[in-house]
N, C-alpha and C positions, 0 to 999 in steps of 0.2 A: 520546509516540504521539498523533496526531490521530484524532478519530472524525468523519467526514464524510459527508455524503450522496451525493457523487458522487466515485469514486476514479479516475475516467479522467483527470481533470485533474492529480491528483497522480502518477499514473503517468507522465506525460509529461514531468515535471521532470527525470528523470534516465534515461539509456539503460539503466541495470543494473536499473530497478524491476521487479518481478514482482507480479502479482495472483495470490493463493493463497486457495483455499477451506479453511477448517479449522473444523469444528463448527458448520457453518451460518453463519460469519461470512466475509466477504471481507476480506482483509488485503493491503496493499501492502507489501512487503519488499525489501530492498536488501542484498546481501552486503557490496558494496564501500563504501557510504557509509551507514553505518547510521542517520544521521539521518532518513532519508526512511522513516519507518513511519507507517502509518495503518490503521485498521480502519473497517468498515461493518457495522452490524447489531448 
């Protein structure tokens, strides 16, 4: 999992990426291709 300042660029790398807020943190998750994971905060 990557920790990045900007998640918008990571979300555009795959069409199934989703941005999710959990516990005050922003996450990029992908159900189909699980290597695209990142968090911010």
